[in-house]
Structure formats: structure tokens, C-alpha cells
N, C-alpha and C positions, 0 to 999 in steps of 0.2 A: 504494499499501500503505499512507498515511496518512491519517488521519483529524486533524480540529482539535486533539486532545486528546493523540496521541502521533504521533512520528516515526519511520518505519521506511525505511531505506533501504540496499539492496545497494551496494557496494562490493567490486568481486572475489569471492574466497571469505567473507566476511565480512558477515552482516547487523546493522544496529544498529536496538536498538527502544529509543528513548525517550520516557519517559513527558513528556509536555509538558502537564502541568495542574496546575502550582502553587498558583494560586489554591485550587484544592480538596484540596491536598495531593497531587496526584497519587493521590485515587481512582479506582479503574477502573469504567468502565461496559463495558454490553452492546457497546456498538462499538469498544472498545479492546480486549477480549478476541476480541472477531471478527478484527480486525486482527491481533493478535499469532497468533492460532490460523493463520490463512492463511499468515502471513510461516515460520511453523514447520512447516507443511506443504509449503509451496514449498523451505525449504532441505532437506529430504532429499533432491532431485529435482533441484535448480538448481545444483550444484557449491559449495554452502554447506560451509565447514567450521567456522566459529564465528559463534554467535551473542553478541551483547555486548548484554547489557541495563544501561541506564542511566535517570537521572532528573534532571530541572530542578527547580530550586528547593532548598530547605534539606532537605528531606525526601523520602526515596525513595517511599513508597506507602504509603498510610493503610487500604490494605485494599478493600472496595468501597464505591462509592458508592450507600448505602443506599438513597435516593431512588430512582435508576435502578434499583437491584437489588430493590427491590419492586414497580417497576412492570413490570419484566420479570426474574419469578422463574425459574430455572434451570429445564427440564424436559425431561428425556430426555439422551440421548448428541449430540444434536446441538446440544445449547446453547451458546454459545460459550466462556462459562467453561470447562465440561467438555471442549469441543473443545481448550481452548487448556492446561490443567491435563493431559489425556492425552497432549497433543505434546510438552510437557515431559519426561514421565515416558518416552515412549516414544523421544524424540528421540536419533539415533545423531551428533549435531552436537557440537560443544565449547562449554556453556554458561558464559558468563561473566557476573558481576554488579558492577557498582560501586555502592556503597552509601552512602548519606548521611544523617545525620537517623534520622527513625524510619521503622521498617519494620514494620507492623503487618497480621496477620492473613495475607490472602495476600500480601502484600506480603514476608512472611517464609517462607510456606509453600514458595511458588517456587523459594525460596532453597535447597532441601533437594532440588532436581532439579539443581542446577548444578555443571557441576566445579569452578569458581572461585570464590569470592565475597571481593571484597575490601571491605573495611570501612572506612569514615573513622573517627576515633576518635570522632566524636558521635554514632556511628550507635547504634540501639538498638532490638532485635527482640523483638518480642510476638505473642503467639499468645492472644487475650483471647478464645477462642471460648465458652467457657463463662458468660461475664459477659452474652453477647446470647442465652445460652439456645440457644443452637448447640453444635455437637460440629465438632471440627478435621475438614479437608479436605486435597484434594491428596494423598492417602497420607500424610498427617503421623501420624496416630496409631500407622504400624509405622514410620516413617522417623526420629522423633526417639526412641522409645526404643532405637532400633537404632544409633544416634548418642552418645547421651549416658547410656544406661542408664533404668531404670525408674524409679528413684528421683527422679534430676533431669528424666526426663522428667512428672514426675508435676507439678511445679512448676512448669515451662513449659506443659504443655496443662490442668492441673487447674485452678490457680490461674491460669494466663495471666499469670505474671510477668514483668517485662522484663527485657531482659537485653542489659545494655551491650556495646559491642564487645569489650572484654577479655577480659570472661567468655566471652562468643560464640566467642571465639579458642581460648581453652581448654577448653570443650566442644567445639569441631570442627565449630560451627556455620558458620564462617566461615575461611577458609587466612589469612589476614593480615590485621591491622590496620593501616592507613596514615596518613600525616600529612593533616588538614583539607586538604580542596580538590587531593588527592590522588589522589582514587579513580578519576576515570575516566581521568588521563593514567596511572596504573599500570596500569589494564584495556587501555589501548590499548598500552602496551607491553609486557605478556603476551602480550596478541593477537599484537603482532611476532614474538614469541618462538617463539609456538606455528607461527606461518605459515613460518617457514624449518626446520620440521621436515619431512620426508618425509609428503604428504598420505595416502596410503593408510595408511601405518602408525600414523599420528594417529588417523584414523578406527576403522581395523580394532579398534587397542587401545581406544578408548572403546565399541565395540559388545560386546567382550569384558564390558567392565566393567559393560555395562545388562543383559548377558545374564540370564534368569531360572533358567539351569542351576546349578544349586547343589552336586549331588554332584560329588566332587574330581574323578574319573577323566573323568566326562563334560564337566569343565569342561577338563580337560587334554587329550580330545579335539579341542574347539573351538579350542583356542589351538594344536594340532598341524595342524589344517588350516589357521588363518590363517596361521601360520608358513612352510606349506610355501607358500602361494599367494603370500605375500612373498617368498621365494626365485627366483620366477619371475617377480616384475615389473621393469619398467623401471626403476624408483625405487631397489629393492637393487641392479641392474645398474650404474647411474650412483654409485651412494654408492661402492660396493666401488672402480669403476674411479678416482673421484676419492681413496679411499683408496690405492690402489696408485699414483697419479700424484703426490703427496705425497709418499708415502716416497723415490719415485726422486728427487723434486726435493731433498729433504732430504740424501740420499745422496750 
């Protein structure tokens, strides 16, 4: 599941995807997109709970490799870039990203689909699509206004203004800012914390969070069904047994 420019490895319930093209600022190629799309597809059925994105070198991702992109322009739903972006949007796994340096174009828009984005102090996010005579992708024209509001979205999408890590945290584009060099260690620590939680409840909650249902009563019905299923799960039984055992021991 690896190419020379990207490392993809599964370790138990975690798939780690690491951009490994620092000489090209981790610009993405068709082959890299294809490998990541396949990994996200596999994650839905192979017992994966968490997908962790990171990057080698001083920058996270410079966007698309324009030479490769122009040689292999995307066409149709089967294009690797389309499969990757749709895989991100549809993922029911927990998605984490450790970001350092510049994250440009898709290097930023992919983060909109992550549950946790840990940005190092030097991180800079930017979506300069209009400068290339293009429009935003990955659903960013919908997600950015939702996250930051229409006026701030105009700064980010129409002007393509760069966003330093501290402002990205304020805007809600990243979960938190961490010291330089600590993005991946912090992401690994977060991964470990999540893996300590009951897996079924974790993934069921993620599925609810990405559900297309927007009507309140219908969403409550979805939650009720998931809650009822949770009550019948072995994980819940084990958690309750552990709770009562700890109380008995304390007494």
C-alpha cells in the first residue's frame, strides 16, 4: 500500500499515511492519491479505527504536483483524486492530521474532513485556488463558510489569504496548535487516548457526526437507535461490569 512518495502502513487499528516527498514539498501525484484512496476504502472494512496523516520534511503539503496534474487531469468519479476526496468525506473512521509548515490547496482542504488537526506553530494554511484561475474543491466552498462564516470565508477562498496556525485555531480550522516538532508526537498521543475508548461507541459517534440527517427529530431517532444498539453491545456490558467491580473494590 506504499509508493516511493508516500508511506502507508497499518498497525492494528491504525493506518498511518505519511507524505514522503519533501524534495517536492510533498506535492501530491496521481499515484499518491490512488494509494490513499485505496487505504481509505480498506479502512472501512479491515478493522481500522483511526487514520493518521503526517508528512516528512519542513512542510505538510504544497497541493497538487502541477506537472503530474496536467499530464493526468482528473476525469470522472474514478479519478484517484476524486476517490480520495470522496473517501475522506465519507469516512466513518477517526481522521487525524499532524501539520507542519505550509499546507496549500488540497493540503488544507483535506484537513476540513479530519476530526482532529494538530498544527505546529509554524504551520500556514492556504487555499489559493482563484490565483490559479480555479475554484475550491473537496467541498471547501460549503465547509469553510460553515466553519468560519461567510465574510471570513471570502478572505480565505476569494483572496486566498494565508492563515497562520494561531489564527487557524481561532477560526476553528485546526483543533489546537502545538510546539514545533511536536505535531506527530502529539497526534500519536491522541491516537493512543482514542484507542483506549470503547471502539464501537467511538465509531458509532463518528457515524452520527457525519450523518447527512439535518432535521433534529430524525437525528434524535438515529441517536436512539445507536444508543439502543450500544446498550446491547459486549463493550457496554464490559464497561458496566468494570464500573461495578471498581466500586466494590473501593468499598
